[in-house]
N, C-alpha and C positions, 0 to 999 in steps of 0.2 A: 616252842611252837607246838600246836596240837598235832597228833598223829592221825592221818586220814584213816577213817574207819574205826577208830577207837577213841571216843571222846574222853575216856578216863586216863589216857596216856599222854605224856608230853615228850617231845624230842628235845634233847638238850645237847649242847656242844661245850667243850672245855674252852676256857679262855687261854691265852698264851701262858699265863702263870699256871693254870691248871694242867696244861700240856706238859710244862716243865716238871711240875710236881709228880704227875703220873709217870713220866719217863724216869725220874729219879727213883720213885718207888719201885718200878719195874727193875731197874738196875740193882737196887738193894736186895730185892727178893731173888733175883737171878744169882747174885753173888752168894747169898746165904744158902741157896740150894746147892750151888757148886761146892761150897764148903761142907755141907752136910753129907753130900754124896761122895766126896773125895775119898773116904776110906774104902768104898766099895770097888770091887774089880770092874774094869771097863764093861764087861759083859753084863754085870748086874746093874750098872748105871743105865745102860742102853735098855735093859728090860724095864727098869723103873720108868724111864722116859716114854717107852712104848705103851706101858700100862696107863700112865697119866694121859697120854694123847688119846688113847681109846676111851677112857672115861670122859674126857672133855668133849670128844666128838659125839658121844651119845647123850650129852646133856643139852636140852633145849636152852636157848637164850633165856636168861633170867631177867625179870623186870623187878624194879623196886616198887613196893606198894606201901602206902601209908598204913600204919596200924590203925585198926578201928577201935 
């Protein structure tokens, strides 16, 4: 469906299968990050998480654009 105020953009929603796939992907990424960070001390893991949260908070929402 079109996005009000931006005729170039489309609002999309995931199907049930898409939701399941996204959830599975999130679980896989979370598990891999846990594995990669497990050798670090708890304090270092927390610092990493805080740094990532700060980076994400400062990034504007990204939109996908078709290549020209």
